[in-house]
Residue, then its C-alpha position, 0 to 999 in steps of 0.5 A: x621376518x617382515x620388520x628389522x626394528x628392535x631385532x639384532x643383526x650380526x654382520x661379518x665384513x662390516x668394514x666396507x662394501x656390502x657389509x657396511x651398506x647392510x649395517x647402515x640400512x639395518x640401523x636406519x630401520x632400528x635394528x641393533x648391530x654386532x659388527x665384525x671385520x678383520x680391518x679395525x680401521x674400516x670397522x671404526x669408520x663404519x661405526x663413525x658413519x652410522x653414529x653420524x648419519x643414523x638418528x635411530x637409538x640403536x645399540x652397536x658393538x664391534x669386534x675385530x675378527x678373523x672369520x677363518x678362526x673358528x674359536x674366535x667366531x664362536x667367542x664372538x657369537x657368545x659375546x653378541x648374545x651377552x651384549x645384546x641379550x639375543x641375535x636374530x640375524x647373521x650375515x656371513x658376508x666376509x669374503x676374498x678373491x683369488x685369480x690363478x690357474x689350477x696347475x699353478x695355484x699354491x695350496x696355501x692360497x687355496x686354503x686361504x680362500x676356502x678358510x675365509x669364503x667357505x669355512x668362515x660361513x660355516x663357523x658363523x652359521x654354526x656358532x649363531x644358529x642355536x642363538x637364532x633358534x633361541x630368539x624364536x625369529x631368526x635368519x641366516x644370510x650367507x653370501x655366495x656369488x654369481x660365480x657360485x652358479x657359473x664358473x670361469x677359468x682362472x677362478x677355480x678357488x673362488x668358484x670352489x668356495x662359492x659353489x660350496x657356500x651355495x650347496x651348504x646354505x641350500x641344504x641348511x634351508x631345507x633342513x630349517x624348513x623341515x624343523x619349523x624352528x622359526x629360523x630360515x636361510x637365504x643364499x645371496x649371489x651378487x654380480x659385480x658389486x662396487x666393493x673393496x674385494x678387487x683391491x684385496x684379491x690375490x692375482x697369481x703371476x701365472x695369469x699374466x700372459x694367459x688370461x690377463x696382460x698385467x695385474x694392474x690392468x686386470x684390477x682396473x678391468x675388474x673394477x669396470x665390471x662392478x656395475x651395482x653399488x653396495x647400497x643397492x645390494x644391501x636393499x635387495x638383500x633385505x628385501x629377499x629376507x623380508x620375503x623369505x627367498x631361498x636365493x637372491x640375485x644381485x645385479x643384471x649381470x647376475x641374472x644374465x649369467x644365471x639364465x645362461x647357466x640354466x639354459x646351457x648348463x654344460x654348453x656355457x663353458x664353451x662360450x666362456x672359453x671363446x670369449x676368454x680367447x678373444x680377450x686374452x693377451x695375443x702372443x707376440x710374433x717372434x723377432x728374427x735377427x737379420x744378418x746384414x753382413x755381405x756374402x762372399 
């Protein structure tokens, strides 16, 4: 797919961050849009921003959507085809983050992140794939993460969901290559992107004193690691689609961590442990009470 003009793209997580940036970039190229997000207010802001900044005559529909609801995703896919006559691209972009130890994480939190980050991608892919094939020229773009290539302590749920997206998408790409059906797939691995994911993430109390000083400080520190803006990320993703890339890395941090995992596929873990120890909160020295009473 060399051009997006006249195509129809469905995007989840379109209320902010990379989803909003992708919507704006595609609209500039004359691509019609079906936008979805759980955040109705943010979705309306994305729509208003496109309307006021883009002169291209594109058709835009919006849908308040929970990507972890399979039936809702399937109904949205059918509605997209009814509204736009076809769909050429599905960007399964919606995602959340979770910080917790393996021992301390609640099953409910693990189900929450896997239902959105992994099952949301699965539902979006399967719901739209028949429609992409029917269009004769389609592309599935699934957002994993650099942490779908590289693991770190305190992020087991997030790592699990993003590694799963990577494996799912790479298998899908191979199947589509074999089928020669006019549809392809790309897995996206962003590094630190300036989005709202940090504000919406869940940080378990068991992380305090183990890997972080406080939840507030951790969120501030995470924000500092977001070195790539969403507009640049969207540009890189769309370039990857044009070139039919299997994997798209975004940001110099993503390239560095990917290289580290390739060169030291097992040993990198020891380096992460070493770095984590240096950055972790230092245990306070015990305070001993003194007895100043005179001796007899």
